[in-house]
mmCIF file of the N, C-alpha and C atoms, coordinates in Angstrom:
data_MODEL
# 
_entry.id   MODEL 
# 
loop_
_atom_site.group_PDB 
_atom_site.id 
_atom_site.type_symbol 
_atom_site.label_atom_id 
_atom_site.label_alt_id 
_atom_site.label_comp_id 
_atom_site.label_asym_id 
_atom_site.label_entity_id 
_atom_site.label_seq_id 
_atom_site.pdbx_PDB_ins_code 
_atom_site.Cartn_x 
_atom_site.Cartn_y 
_atom_site.Cartn_z 
_atom_site.occupancy 
_atom_site.B_iso_or_equiv 
_atom_site.pdbx_formal_charge 
_atom_site.auth_seq_id 
_atom_site.auth_comp_id 
_atom_site.auth_asym_id 
_atom_site.auth_atom_id 
_atom_site.pdbx_PDB_model_num 
ATOM 1   N N  . MET A 1 1  ? 5.599   39.134 -30.803 1.00 0.00 ? 1  MET A N  1 
ATOM 2   C CA . MET A 1 1  ? 4.939   38.422 -29.728 1.00 0.00 ? 1  MET A CA 1 
ATOM 3   C C  . MET A 1 1  ? 3.457   38.734 -29.777 1.00 0.00 ? 1  MET A C  1 
ATOM 4   N N  . VAL A 1 2  ? 2.629   37.734 -29.683 1.00 0.00 ? 2  VAL A N  1 
ATOM 5   C CA . VAL A 1 2  ? 1.186   37.900 -29.733 1.00 0.00 ? 2  VAL A CA 1 
ATOM 6   C C  . VAL A 1 2  ? 0.634   37.715 -28.329 1.00 0.00 ? 2  VAL A C  1 
ATOM 7   N N  . CYS A 1 3  ? -0.159  38.672 -27.923 1.00 0.00 ? 3  CYS A N  1 
ATOM 8   C CA . CYS A 1 3  ? -0.782  38.608 -26.606 1.00 0.00 ? 3  CYS A CA 1 
ATOM 9   C C  . CYS A 1 3  ? -2.172  38.016 -26.774 1.00 0.00 ? 3  CYS A C  1 
ATOM 10  N N  . THR A 1 4  ? -2.421  36.876 -26.182 1.00 0.00 ? 4  THR A N  1 
ATOM 11  C CA . THR A 1 4  ? -3.723  36.232 -26.323 1.00 0.00 ? 4  THR A CA 1 
ATOM 12  C C  . THR A 1 4  ? -4.653  36.560 -25.170 1.00 0.00 ? 4  THR A C  1 
ATOM 13  N N  . ARG A 1 5  ? -4.126  37.122 -24.118 1.00 0.00 ? 5  ARG A N  1 
ATOM 14  C CA . ARG A 1 5  ? -4.958  37.415 -22.954 1.00 0.00 ? 5  ARG A CA 1 
ATOM 15  C C  . ARG A 1 5  ? -5.730  38.720 -23.120 1.00 0.00 ? 5  ARG A C  1 
ATOM 16  N N  . HIS A 1 6  ? -5.132  39.699 -23.747 1.00 0.00 ? 6  HIS A N  1 
ATOM 17  C CA . HIS A 1 6  ? -5.758  41.003 -23.940 1.00 0.00 ? 6  HIS A CA 1 
ATOM 18  C C  . HIS A 1 6  ? -5.838  41.294 -25.425 1.00 0.00 ? 6  HIS A C  1 
ATOM 19  N N  . SER A 1 7  ? -6.787  42.101 -25.795 1.00 0.00 ? 7  SER A N  1 
ATOM 20  C CA . SER A 1 7  ? -6.862  42.535 -27.183 1.00 0.00 ? 7  SER A CA 1 
ATOM 21  C C  . SER A 1 7  ? -6.928  44.055 -27.204 1.00 0.00 ? 7  SER A C  1 
ATOM 22  N N  . ILE A 1 8  ? -6.613  44.606 -28.338 1.00 0.00 ? 8  ILE A N  1 
ATOM 23  C CA . ILE A 1 8  ? -6.615  46.060 -28.497 1.00 0.00 ? 8  ILE A CA 1 
ATOM 24  C C  . ILE A 1 8  ? -7.981  46.485 -28.996 1.00 0.00 ? 8  ILE A C  1 
ATOM 25  N N  . GLY A 1 9  ? -8.575  47.465 -28.331 1.00 0.00 ? 9  GLY A N  1 
ATOM 26  C CA . GLY A 1 9  ? -9.882  47.969 -28.734 1.00 0.00 ? 9  GLY A CA 1 
ATOM 27  C C  . GLY A 1 9  ? -9.769  48.918 -29.915 1.00 0.00 ? 9  GLY A C  1 
ATOM 28  N N  . ALA A 1 10 ? -10.914 49.356 -30.404 1.00 0.00 ? 10 ALA A N  1 
ATOM 29  C CA . ALA A 1 10 ? -10.944 50.242 -31.566 1.00 0.00 ? 10 ALA A CA 1 
ATOM 30  C C  . ALA A 1 10 ? -10.236 51.562 -31.281 1.00 0.00 ? 10 ALA A C  1 
ATOM 31  N N  . ASN A 1 11 ? -10.274 52.019 -30.034 1.00 0.00 ? 11 ASN A N  1 
ATOM 32  C CA . ASN A 1 11 ? -9.642  53.287 -29.690 1.00 0.00 ? 11 ASN A CA 1 
ATOM 33  C C  . ASN A 1 11 ? -8.177  53.113 -29.285 1.00 0.00 ? 11 ASN A C  1 
ATOM 34  N N  . GLY A 1 12 ? -7.641  51.922 -29.433 1.00 0.00 ? 12 GLY A N  1 
ATOM 35  C CA . GLY A 1 12 ? -6.246  51.677 -29.093 1.00 0.00 ? 12 GLY A CA 1 
ATOM 36  C C  . GLY A 1 12 ? -6.038  51.254 -27.656 1.00 0.00 ? 12 GLY A C  1 
ATOM 37  N N  . GLY A 1 13 ? -7.099  51.308 -26.837 1.00 0.00 ? 13 GLY A N  1 
ATOM 38  C CA . GLY A 1 13 ? -6.966  50.913 -25.439 1.00 0.00 ? 13 GLY A CA 1 
ATOM 39  C C  . GLY A 1 13 ? -7.064  49.414 -25.281 1.00 0.00 ? 13 GLY A C  1 
ATOM 40  N N  . ARG A 1 14 ? -6.481  48.890 -24.230 1.00 0.00 ? 14 ARG A N  1 
ATOM 41  C CA . ARG A 1 14 ? -6.539  47.449 -23.990 1.00 0.00 ? 14 ARG A CA 1 
ATOM 42  C C  . ARG A 1 14 ? -7.854  47.115 -23.303 1.00 0.00 ? 14 ARG A C  1 
ATOM 43  N N  . ARG A 1 15 ? -8.407  45.981 -23.679 1.00 0.00 ? 15 ARG A N  1 
ATOM 44  C CA . ARG A 1 15 ? -9.634  45.507 -23.032 1.00 0.00 ? 15 ARG A CA 1 
ATOM 45  C C  . ARG A 1 15 ? -9.498  44.016 -22.786 1.00 0.00 ? 15 ARG A C  1 
ATOM 46  N N  . HIS A 1 16 ? -10.137 43.553 -21.764 1.00 0.00 ? 16 HIS A N  1 
ATOM 47  C CA . HIS A 1 16 ? -10.084 42.131 -21.430 1.00 0.00 ? 16 HIS A CA 1 
ATOM 48  C C  . HIS A 1 16 ? -11.255 41.455 -22.131 1.00 0.00 ? 16 HIS A C  1 
ATOM 49  N N  . PRO A 1 17 ? -10.993 40.514 -23.037 1.00 0.00 ? 17 PRO A N  1 
ATOM 50  C CA . PRO A 1 17 ? -12.076 39.949 -23.844 1.00 0.00 ? 17 PRO A CA 1 
ATOM 51  C C  . PRO A 1 17 ? -13.065 39.095 -23.068 1.00 0.00 ? 17 PRO A C  1 
ATOM 52  N N  . SER A 1 18 ? -12.697 38.562 -21.916 1.00 0.00 ? 18 SER A N  1 
ATOM 53  C CA . SER A 1 18 ? -13.602 37.662 -21.207 1.00 0.00 ? 18 SER A CA 1 
ATOM 54  C C  . SER A 1 18 ? -14.595 38.398 -20.320 1.00 0.00 ? 18 SER A C  1 
ATOM 55  N N  . LEU A 1 19 ? -14.409 39.695 -20.125 1.00 0.00 ? 19 LEU A N  1 
ATOM 56  C CA . LEU A 1 19 ? -15.324 40.451 -19.284 1.00 0.00 ? 19 LEU A CA 1 
ATOM 57  C C  . LEU A 1 19 ? -16.215 41.339 -20.147 1.00 0.00 ? 19 LEU A C  1 
ATOM 58  N N  . PRO A 1 20 ? -17.535 41.288 -19.949 1.00 0.00 ? 20 PRO A N  1 
ATOM 59  C CA . PRO A 1 20 ? -18.399 42.233 -20.652 1.00 0.00 ? 20 PRO A CA 1 
ATOM 60  C C  . PRO A 1 20 ? -18.172 43.626 -20.099 1.00 0.00 ? 20 PRO A C  1 
ATOM 61  N N  . ALA A 1 21 ? -18.687 44.627 -20.796 1.00 0.00 ? 21 ALA A N  1 
ATOM 62  C CA . ALA A 1 21 ? -18.453 46.021 -20.391 1.00 0.00 ? 21 ALA A CA 1 
ATOM 63  C C  . ALA A 1 21 ? -18.863 46.255 -18.942 1.00 0.00 ? 21 ALA A C  1 
ATOM 64  N N  . GLY A 1 22 ? -20.012 45.719 -18.537 1.00 0.00 ? 22 GLY A N  1 
ATOM 65  C CA . GLY A 1 22 ? -20.459 45.896 -17.158 1.00 0.00 ? 22 GLY A CA 1 
ATOM 66  C C  . GLY A 1 22 ? -19.521 45.245 -16.160 1.00 0.00 ? 22 GLY A C  1 
ATOM 67  N N  . GLY A 1 23 ? -18.974 44.089 -16.516 1.00 0.00 ? 23 GLY A N  1 
ATOM 68  C CA . GLY A 1 23 ? -18.033 43.404 -15.635 1.00 0.00 ? 23 GLY A CA 1 
ATOM 69  C C  . GLY A 1 23 ? -16.743 44.172 -15.479 1.00 0.00 ? 23 GLY A C  1 
ATOM 70  N N  . ARG A 1 24 ? -16.285 44.780 -16.566 1.00 0.00 ? 24 ARG A N  1 
ATOM 71  C CA . ARG A 1 24 ? -15.067 45.606 -16.484 1.00 0.00 ? 24 ARG A CA 1 
ATOM 72  C C  . ARG A 1 24 ? -15.304 46.797 -15.570 1.00 0.00 ? 24 ARG A C  1 
ATOM 73  N N  . LEU A 1 25 ? -16.500 47.381 -15.654 1.00 0.00 ? 25 LEU A N  1 
ATOM 74  C CA . LEU A 1 25 ? -16.820 48.523 -14.807 1.00 0.00 ? 25 LEU A CA 1 
ATOM 75  C C  . LEU A 1 25 ? -16.845 48.111 -13.338 1.00 0.00 ? 25 LEU A C  1 
ATOM 76  N N  . LEU A 1 26 ? -17.446 46.965 -13.053 1.00 0.00 ? 26 LEU A N  1 
ATOM 77  C CA . LEU A 1 26 ? -17.476 46.493 -11.665 1.00 0.00 ? 26 LEU A CA 1 
ATOM 78  C C  . LEU A 1 26 ? -16.077 46.191 -11.149 1.00 0.00 ? 26 LEU A C  1 
ATOM 79  N N  . ALA A 1 27 ? -15.231 45.602 -12.007 1.00 0.00 ? 27 ALA A N  1 
ATOM 80  C CA . ALA A 1 27 ? -13.857 45.314 -11.605 1.00 0.00 ? 27 ALA A CA 1 
ATOM 81  C C  . ALA A 1 27 ? -13.103 46.612 -11.321 1.00 0.00 ? 27 ALA A C  1 
ATOM 82  N N  . LEU A 1 28 ? -13.322 47.623 -12.151 1.00 0.00 ? 28 LEU A N  1 
ATOM 83  C CA . LEU A 1 28 ? -12.672 48.917 -11.945 1.00 0.00 ? 28 LEU A CA 1 
ATOM 84  C C  . LEU A 1 28 ? -13.163 49.566 -10.657 1.00 0.00 ? 28 LEU A C  1 
ATOM 85  N N  . GLU A 1 29 ? -14.471 49.544 -10.435 1.00 0.00 ? 29 GLU A N  1 
ATOM 86  C CA . GLU A 1 29 ? -15.015 50.121 -9.207  1.00 0.00 ? 29 GLU A CA 1 
ATOM 87  C C  . GLU A 1 29 ? -14.473 49.403 -7.982  1.00 0.00 ? 29 GLU A C  1 
ATOM 88  N N  . SER A 1 30 ? -14.322 48.096 -8.063  1.00 0.00 ? 30 SER A N  1 
ATOM 89  C CA . SER A 1 30 ? -13.767 47.326 -6.953  1.00 0.00 ? 30 SER A CA 1 
ATOM 90  C C  . SER A 1 30 ? -12.317 47.724 -6.695  1.00 0.00 ? 30 SER A C  1 
ATOM 91  N N  . ALA A 1 31 ? -11.532 47.866 -7.762  1.00 0.00 ? 31 ALA A N  1 
ATOM 92  C CA . ALA A 1 31 ? -10.130 48.261 -7.607  1.00 0.00 ? 31 ALA A CA 1 
ATOM 93  C C  . ALA A 1 31 ? -10.024 49.660 -7.030  1.00 0.00 ? 31 ALA A C  1 
ATOM 94  N N  . ILE A 1 32 ? -10.893 50.567 -7.457  1.00 0.00 ? 32 ILE A N  1 
ATOM 95  C CA . ILE A 1 32 ? -10.881 51.932 -6.917  1.00 0.00 ? 32 ILE A CA 1 
ATOM 96  C C  . ILE A 1 32 ? -11.244 51.908 -5.436  1.00 0.00 ? 32 ILE A C  1 
ATOM 97  N N  . GLY A 1 33 ? -12.212 51.058 -5.065  1.00 0.00 ? 33 GLY A N  1 
ATOM 98  C CA . GLY A 1 33 ? -12.598 50.945 -3.659  1.00 0.00 ? 33 GLY A CA 1 
ATOM 99  C C  . GLY A 1 33 ? -11.455 50.441 -2.805  1.00 0.00 ? 33 GLY A C  1 
ATOM 100 N N  . VAL A 1 34 ? -10.717 49.452 -3.304  1.00 0.00 ? 34 VAL A N  1 
ATOM 101 C CA . VAL A 1 34 ? -9.570  48.921 -2.568  1.00 0.00 ? 34 VAL A CA 1 
ATOM 102 C C  . VAL A 1 34 ? -8.500  49.999 -2.430  1.00 0.00 ? 34 VAL A C  1 
ATOM 103 N N  . ALA A 1 35 ? -8.211  50.709 -3.526  1.00 0.00 ? 35 ALA A N  1 
ATOM 104 C CA . ALA A 1 35 ? -7.192  51.755 -3.484  1.00 0.00 ? 35 ALA A CA 1 
ATOM 105 C C  . ALA A 1 35 ? -7.600  52.867 -2.529  1.00 0.00 ? 35 ALA A C  1 
ATOM 106 N N  . SER A 1 36 ? -8.867  53.248 -2.564  1.00 0.00 ? 36 SER A N  1 
ATOM 107 C CA . SER A 1 36 ? -9.343  54.292 -1.650  1.00 0.00 ? 36 SER A CA 1 
ATOM 108 C C  . SER A 1 36 ? -9.199  53.856 -0.201  1.00 0.00 ? 36 SER A C  1 
ATOM 109 N N  . GLY A 1 37 ? -9.497  52.598 0.056   1.00 0.00 ? 37 GLY A N  1 
ATOM 110 C CA . GLY A 1 37 ? -9.343  52.071 1.416   1.00 0.00 ? 37 GLY A CA 1 
ATOM 111 C C  . GLY A 1 37 ? -7.891  52.083 1.865   1.00 0.00 ? 37 GLY A C  1 
ATOM 112 N N  . LEU A 1 38 ? -6.986  51.746 0.961   1.00 0.00 ? 38 LEU A N  1 
ATOM 113 C CA . LEU A 1 38 ? -5.562  51.759 1.307   1.00 0.00 ? 38 LEU A CA 1 
ATOM 114 C C  . LEU A 1 38 ? -5.080  53.180 1.584   1.00 0.00 ? 38 LEU A C  1 
ATOM 115 N N  . VAL A 1 39 ? -5.533  54.128 0.781   1.00 0.00 ? 39 VAL A N  1 
ATOM 116 C CA . VAL A 1 39 ? -5.145  55.527 0.993   1.00 0.00 ? 39 VAL A CA 1 
ATOM 117 C C  . VAL A 1 39 ? -5.697  56.011 2.329   1.00 0.00 ? 39 VAL A C  1 
ATOM 118 N N  . ALA A 1 40 ? -6.943  55.703 2.615   1.00 0.00 ? 40 ALA A N  1 
ATOM 119 C CA . ALA A 1 40 ? -7.537  56.109 3.893   1.00 0.00 ? 40 ALA A CA 1 
ATOM 120 C C  . ALA A 1 40 ? -6.779  55.493 5.064   1.00 0.00 ? 40 ALA A C  1 
ATOM 121 N N  . ALA A 1 41 ? -6.399  54.233 4.940   1.00 0.00 ? 41 ALA A N  1 
ATOM 122 C CA . ALA A 1 41 ? -5.639  53.580 6.008   1.00 0.00 ? 41 ALA A CA 1 
ATOM 123 C C  . ALA A 1 41 ? -4.272  54.230 6.183   1.00 0.00 ? 41 ALA A C  1 
ATOM 124 N N  . ALA A 1 42 ? -3.648  54.619 5.083   1.00 0.00 ? 42 ALA A N  1 
ATOM 125 C CA . ALA A 1 42 ? -2.339  55.286 5.162   1.00 0.00 ? 42 ALA A CA 1 
ATOM 126 C C  . ALA A 1 42 ? -2.463  56.626 5.868   1.00 0.00 ? 42 ALA A C  1 
ATOM 127 N N  . PHE A 1 43 ? -3.523  57.377 5.535   1.00 0.00 ? 43 PHE A N  1 
ATOM 128 C CA . PHE A 1 43 ? -3.728  58.671 6.207   1.00 0.00 ? 43 PHE A CA 1 
ATOM 129 C C  . PHE A 1 43 ? -4.004  58.483 7.694   1.00 0.00 ? 43 PHE A C  1 
ATOM 130 N N  . ASP A 1 44 ? -4.800  57.462 8.042   1.00 0.00 ? 44 ASP A N  1 
ATOM 131 C CA . ASP A 1 44 ? -5.109  57.207 9.450   1.00 0.00 ? 44 ASP A CA 1 
ATOM 132 C C  . ASP A 1 44 ? -3.867  56.805 10.231  1.00 0.00 ? 44 ASP A C  1 
ATOM 133 N N  . ALA A 1 45 ? -3.002  56.030 9.611   1.00 0.00 ? 45 ALA A N  1 
ATOM 134 C CA . ALA A 1 45 ? -1.809  55.535 10.287  1.00 0.00 ? 45 ALA A CA 1 
ATOM 135 C C  . ALA A 1 45 ? -0.706  56.576 10.368  1.00 0.00 ? 45 ALA A C  1 
ATOM 136 N N  . ASN A 1 46 ? -0.744  57.571 9.498   1.00 0.00 ? 46 ASN A N  1 
ATOM 137 C CA . ASN A 1 46 ? 0.329   58.559 9.454   1.00 0.00 ? 46 ASN A CA 1 
ATOM 138 C C  . ASN A 1 46 ? -0.272  59.956 9.363   1.00 0.00 ? 46 ASN A C  1 
ATOM 139 N N  . PRO A 1 47 ? -0.515  60.610 10.508  1.00 0.00 ? 47 PRO A N  1 
ATOM 140 C CA . PRO A 1 47 ? -1.115  61.949 10.489  1.00 0.00 ? 47 PRO A CA 1 
ATOM 141 C C  . PRO A 1 47 ? -0.267  62.968 9.731   1.00 0.00 ? 47 PRO A C  1 
ATOM 142 N N  . ASP A 1 48 ? 1.049   62.788 9.711   1.00 0.00 ? 48 ASP A N  1 
ATOM 143 C CA . ASP A 1 48 ? 1.895   63.716 8.969   1.00 0.00 ? 48 ASP A CA 1 
ATOM 144 C C  . ASP A 1 48 ? 1.583   63.653 7.476   1.00 0.00 ? 48 ASP A C  1 
ATOM 145 N N  . LEU A 1 49 ? 1.274   62.473 6.987   1.00 0.00 ? 49 LEU A N  1 
ATOM 146 C CA . LEU A 1 49 ? 0.914   62.310 5.585   1.00 0.00 ? 49 LEU A CA 1 
ATOM 147 C C  . LEU A 1 49 ? -0.382  63.047 5.277   1.00 0.00 ? 49 LEU A C  1 
ATOM 148 N N  . ALA A 1 50 ? -1.353  62.931 6.162   1.00 0.00 ? 50 ALA A N  1 
ATOM 149 C CA . ALA A 1 50 ? -2.619  63.636 5.980   1.00 0.00 ? 50 ALA A CA 1 
ATOM 150 C C  . ALA A 1 50 ? -2.410  65.146 6.021   1.00 0.00 ? 50 ALA A C  1 
ATOM 151 N N  . ALA A 1 51 ? -1.580  65.617 6.950   1.00 0.00 ? 51 ALA A N  1 
ATOM 152 C CA . ALA A 1 51 ? -1.297  67.047 7.045   1.00 0.00 ? 51 ALA A CA 1 
ATOM 153 C C  . ALA A 1 51 ? -0.601  67.546 5.784   1.00 0.00 ? 51 ALA A C  1 
ATOM 154 N N  . ALA A 1 52 ? 0.309   66.756 5.260   1.00 0.00 ? 52 ALA A N  1 
ATOM 155 C CA . ALA A 1 52 ? 0.997   67.141 4.023   1.00 0.00 ? 52 ALA A CA 1 
ATOM 156 C C  . ALA A 1 52 ? 0.014   67.204 2.861   1.00 0.00 ? 52 ALA A C  1 
ATOM 157 N N  . ALA A 1 53 ? -0.920  66.268 2.794   1.00 0.00 ? 53 ALA A N  1 
ATOM 158 C CA . ALA A 1 53 ? -1.922  66.288 1.728   1.00 0.00 ? 53 ALA A CA 1 
ATOM 159 C C  . ALA A 1 53 ? -2.797  67.535 1.827   1.00 0.00 ? 53 ALA A C  1 
ATOM 160 N N  . HIS A 1 54 ? -3.138  67.936 3.045   1.00 0.00 ? 54 HIS A N  1 
ATOM 161 C CA . HIS A 1 54 ? -3.937  69.157 3.229   1.00 0.00 ? 54 HIS A CA 1 
ATOM 162 C C  . HIS A 1 54 ? -3.141  70.399 2.829   1.00 0.00 ? 54 HIS A C  1 
ATOM 163 N N  . ARG A 1 55 ? -1.858  70.417 3.156   1.00 0.00 ? 55 ARG A N  1 
ATOM 164 C CA . ARG A 1 55 ? -1.024  71.567 2.749   1.00 0.00 ? 55 ARG A CA 1 
ATOM 165 C C  . ARG A 1 55 ? -0.916  71.654 1.234   1.00 0.00 ? 55 ARG A C  1 
ATOM 166 N N  . ILE A 1 56 ? -0.822  70.506 0.569   1.00 0.00 ? 56 ILE A N  1 
ATOM 167 C CA . ILE A 1 56 ? -0.766  70.505 -0.893  1.00 0.00 ? 56 ILE A CA 1 
ATOM 168 C C  . ILE A 1 56 ? -2.088  71.024 -1.461  1.00 0.00 ? 56 ILE A C  1 
ATOM 169 N N  . ALA A 1 57 ? -3.199  70.610 -0.890  1.00 0.00 ? 57 ALA A N  1 
ATOM 170 C CA . ALA A 1 57 ? -4.505  71.080 -1.352  1.00 0.00 ? 57 ALA A CA 1 
ATOM 171 C C  . ALA A 1 57 ? -4.640  72.587 -1.153  1.00 0.00 ? 57 ALA A C  1 
ATOM 172 N N  . GLN A 1 58 ? -4.166  73.088 -0.018  1.00 0.00 ? 58 GLN A N  1 
ATOM 173 C CA . GLN A 1 58 ? -4.212  74.530 0.232   1.00 0.00 ? 58 GLN A CA 1 
ATOM 174 C C  . GLN A 1 58 ? -3.337  75.292 -0.755  1.00 0.00 ? 58 GLN A C  1 
ATOM 175 N N  . ALA A 1 59 ? -2.150  74.787 -1.009  1.00 0.00 ? 59 ALA A N  1 
ATOM 176 C CA . ALA A 1 59 ? -1.249  75.450 -1.957  1.00 0.00 ? 59 ALA A CA 1 
ATOM 177 C C  . ALA A 1 59 ? -1.844  75.447 -3.363  1.00 0.00 ? 59 ALA A C  1 
ATOM 178 N N  . THR A 1 60 ? -2.478  74.340 -3.741  1.00 0.00 ? 60 THR A N  1 
ATOM 179 C CA . THR A 1 60 ? -3.116  74.275 -5.058  1.00 0.00 ? 60 THR A CA 1 
ATOM 180 C C  . THR A 1 60 ? -4.228  75.314 -5.163  1.00 0.00 ? 60 THR A C  1 
ATOM 181 N N  . ALA A 1 61 ? -5.016  75.463 -4.111  1.00 0.00 ? 61 ALA A N  1 
ATOM 182 C CA . ALA A 1 61 ? -6.084  76.461 -4.118  1.00 0.00 ? 61 ALA A CA 1 
ATOM 183 C C  . ALA A 1 61 ? -5.508  77.867 -4.225  1.00 0.00 ? 61 ALA A C  1 
ATOM 184 N N  . ARG A 1 62 ? -4.426  78.134 -3.506  1.00 0.00 ? 62 ARG A N  1 
ATOM 185 C CA . ARG A 1 62 ? -3.803  79.469 -3.574  1.00 0.00 ? 62 ARG A CA 1 
ATOM 186 C C  . ARG A 1 62 ? -3.263  79.759 -4.970  1.00 0.00 ? 62 ARG A C  1 
ATOM 187 N N  . VAL A 1 63 ? -2.704  78.746 -5.621  1.00 0.00 ? 63 VAL A N  1 
ATOM 188 C CA . VAL A 1 63 ? -2.197  78.940 -6.988  1.00 0.00 ? 63 VAL A CA 1 
ATOM 189 C C  . VAL A 1 63 ? -3.350  79.259 -7.930  1.00 0.00 ? 63 VAL A C  1 
ATOM 190 N N  . ARG A 1 64 ? -4.461  78.567 -7.799  1.00 0.00 ? 64 ARG A N  1 
ATOM 191 C CA . ARG A 1 64 ? -5.621  78.852 -8.645  1.00 0.00 ? 64 ARG A CA 1 
ATOM 192 C C  . ARG A 1 64 ? -6.155  80.256 -8.412  1.00 0.00 ? 64 ARG A C  1 
ATOM 193 N N  . ILE A 1 65 ? -6.214  80.669 -7.156  1.00 0.00 ? 65 ILE A N  1 
ATOM 194 C CA . ILE A 1 65 ? -6.691  82.018 -6.846  1.00 0.00 ? 65 ILE A CA 1 
ATOM 195 C C  . ILE A 1 65 ? -5.744  83.055 -7.428  1.00 0.00 ? 65 ILE A C  1 
ATOM 196 N N  . ALA A 1 66 ? -4.446  82.841 -7.260  1.00 0.00 ? 66 ALA A N  1 
ATOM 197 C CA . ALA A 1 66 ? -3.463  83.799 -7.772  1.00 0.00 ? 66 ALA A CA 1 
ATOM 198 C C  . ALA A 1 66 ? -3.509  83.878 -9.290  1.00 0.00 ? 66 ALA A C  1 
ATOM 199 N N  . GLY A 1 67 ? -3.782  82.786 -9.954  1.00 0.00 ? 67 GLY A N  1 
ATOM 200 C CA . GLY A 1 67 ? -3.806  82.784 -11.412 1.00 0.00 ? 67 GLY A CA 1 
ATOM 201 C C  . GLY A 1 67 ? -5.143  83.180 -12.008 1.00 0.00 ? 67 GLY A C  1 
ATOM 202 N N  . ALA A 1 68 ? -6.145  83.423 -11.174 1.00 0.00 ? 68 ALA A N  1 
ATOM 203 C CA . ALA A 1 68 ? -7.477  83.745 -11.683 1.00 0.00 ? 68 ALA A CA 1 
ATOM 204 C C  . ALA A 1 68 ? -7.478  85.020 -12.511 1.00 0.00 ? 68 ALA A C  1 
ATOM 205 N N  . ASP A 1 69 ? -6.627  85.979 -12.170 1.00 0.00 ? 69 ASP A N  1 
ATOM 206 C CA . ASP A 1 69 ? -6.577  87.231 -12.921 1.00 0.00 ? 69 ASP A CA 1 
ATOM 207 C C  . ASP A 1 69 ? -6.004  87.046 -14.325 1.00 0.00 ? 69 ASP A C  1 
ATOM 208 N N  . LEU A 1 70 ? -5.384  85.921 -14.591 1.00 0.00 ? 70 LEU A N  1 
ATOM 209 C CA . LEU A 1 70 ? -4.823  85.665 -15.914 1.00 0.00 ? 70 LEU A CA 1 
ATOM 210 C C  . LEU A 1 70 ? -5.883  85.258 -16.931 1.00 0.00 ? 70 LEU A C  1 
ATOM 211 N N  . TYR A 1 71 ? -7.047  84.850 -16.461 1.00 0.00 ? 71 TYR A N  1 
ATOM 212 C CA . TYR A 1 71 ? -8.122  84.436 -17.356 1.00 0.00 ? 71 TYR A CA 1 
ATOM 213 C C  . TYR A 1 71 ? -8.969  85.640 -17.732 1.00 0.00 ? 71 TYR A C  1 
ATOM 214 N N  . PRO A 1 72 ? -9.562  85.620 -18.913 1.00 0.00 ? 72 PRO A N  1 
ATOM 215 C CA . PRO A 1 72 ? -10.398 86.755 -19.316 1.00 0.00 ? 72 PRO A CA 1 
ATOM 216 C C  . PRO A 1 72 ? -11.662 86.833 -18.474 1.00 0.00 ? 72 PRO A C  1 
ATOM 217 N N  . ASN A 1 73 ? -12.118 88.060 -18.288 1.00 0.00 ? 73 ASN A N  1 
ATOM 218 C CA . ASN A 1 73 ? -13.368 88.303 -17.570 1.00 0.00 ? 73 ASN A CA 1 
ATOM 219 C C  . ASN A 1 73 ? -14.474 88.539 -18.577 1.00 0.00 ? 73 ASN A C  1 
ATOM 220 N N  . VAL A 1 74 ? -15.620 88.027 -18.278 1.00 0.00 ? 74 VAL A N  1 
ATOM 221 C CA . VAL A 1 74 ? -16.778 88.243 -19.148 1.00 0.00 ? 74 VAL A CA 1 
ATOM 222 C C  . VAL A 1 74 ? -17.817 88.991 -18.333 1.00 0.00 ? 74 VAL A C  1 
ATOM 223 N N  . GLU A 1 75 ? -18.234 90.114 -18.879 1.00 0.00 ? 75 GLU A N  1 
ATOM 224 C CA . GLU A 1 75 ? -19.263 90.905 -18.214 1.00 0.00 ? 75 GLU A CA 1 
ATOM 225 C C  . GLU A 1 75 ? -20.406 91.121 -19.190 1.00 0.00 ? 75 GLU A C  1 
ATOM 226 N N  . GLY A 1 76 ? -21.549 91.324 -18.669 1.00 0.00 ? 76 GLY A N  1 
ATOM 227 C CA . GLY A 1 76 ? -22.695 91.557 -19.545 1.00 0.00 ? 76 GLY A CA 1 
ATOM 228 C C  . GLY A 1 76 ? -23.836 92.199 -18.789 1.00 0.00 ? 76 GLY A C  1 
ATOM 229 N N  . ALA A 1 77 ? -24.701 92.786 -19.537 1.00 0.00 ? 77 ALA A N  1 
ATOM 230 C CA . ALA A 1 77 ? -25.906 93.394 -18.976 1.00 0.00 ? 77 ALA A CA 1 
ATOM 231 C C  . ALA A 1 77 ? -27.018 93.185 -19.982 1.00 0.00 ? 77 ALA A C  1 
ATOM 232 N N  . GLY A 1 78 ? -28.209 93.173 -19.515 1.00 0.00 ? 78 GLY A N  1 
ATOM 233 C CA . GLY A 1 78 ? -29.322 92.978 -20.435 1.00 0.00 ? 78 GLY A CA 1 
ATOM 234 C C  . GLY A 1 78 ? -30.593 93.574 -19.884 1.00 0.00 ? 78 GLY A C  1 
ATOM 235 N N  . THR A 1 79 ? -31.463 93.902 -20.776 1.00 0.00 ? 79 THR A N  1 
ATOM 236 C CA . THR A 1 79 ? -32.776 94.394 -20.391 1.00 0.00 ? 79 THR A CA 1 
ATOM 237 C C  . THR A 1 79 ? -33.799 93.670 -21.258 1.00 0.00 ? 79 THR A C  1 
ATOM 238 N N  . GLY A 1 80 ? -34.994 93.712 -20.837 1.00 0.00 ? 80 GLY A N  1 
ATOM 239 C CA . GLY A 1 80 ? -36.040 93.081 -21.621 1.00 0.00 ? 80 GLY A CA 1 
ATOM 240 C C  . GLY A 1 80 ? -37.402 93.693 -21.295 1.00 0.00 ? 80 GLY A C  1 
ATOM 241 N N  . SER A 1 81 ? -38.272 93.565 -22.239 1.00 0.00 ? 81 SER A N  1 
ATOM 242 C CA . SER A 1 81 ? -39.621 94.039 -22.016 1.00 0.00 ? 81 SER A CA 1 
ATOM 243 C C  . SER A 1 81 ? -40.572 93.179 -22.842 1.00 0.00 ? 81 SER A C  1 
ATOM 244 N N  . ARG A 1 82 ? -41.803 93.230 -22.438 1.00 0.00 ? 82 ARG A N  1 
ATOM 245 C CA . ARG A 1 82 ? -42.803 92.449 -23.149 1.00 0.00 ? 82 ARG A CA 1 
ATOM 246 C C  . ARG A 1 82 ? -44.096 93.253 -23.166 1.00 0.00 ? 82 ARG A C  1 
ATOM 247 N N  . SER A 1 83 ? -44.683 93.303 -24.290 1.00 0.00 ? 83 SER A N  1 
ATOM 248 C CA . SER A 1 83 ? -45.975 94.017 -24.369 1.00 0.00 ? 83 SER A CA 1 
ATOM 249 C C  . SER A 1 83 ? -47.000 93.111 -25.021 1.00 0.00 ? 83 SER A C  1 
ATOM 250 N N  . TRP A 1 84 ? -48.238 93.288 -24.623 1.00 0.00 ? 84 TRP A N  1 
ATOM 251 C CA . TRP A 1 84 ? -49.332 92.464 -25.152 1.00 0.00 ? 84 TRP A CA 1 
ATOM 252 C C  . TRP A 1 84 ? -50.211 93.269 -26.021 1.00 0.00 ? 84 TRP A C  1 
# 
């Protein structure tokens, strides 16, 4: 089956041939704006949903804090001088 509406880009991603790069960006920004508005409306209409999202954010922060000791620490000291 040949798709004539979309073509495959050099990186394997799909692109819409009738929109220039700037137009695709504007379309994406518009879609993100609509999605953000829908999410905001959902949170406003359902406070429990907003509270759950905040609890998830808090839990994610706690996991990052707890796992911080698993990463290597880098320490350093330095001195310098200059003479004329």
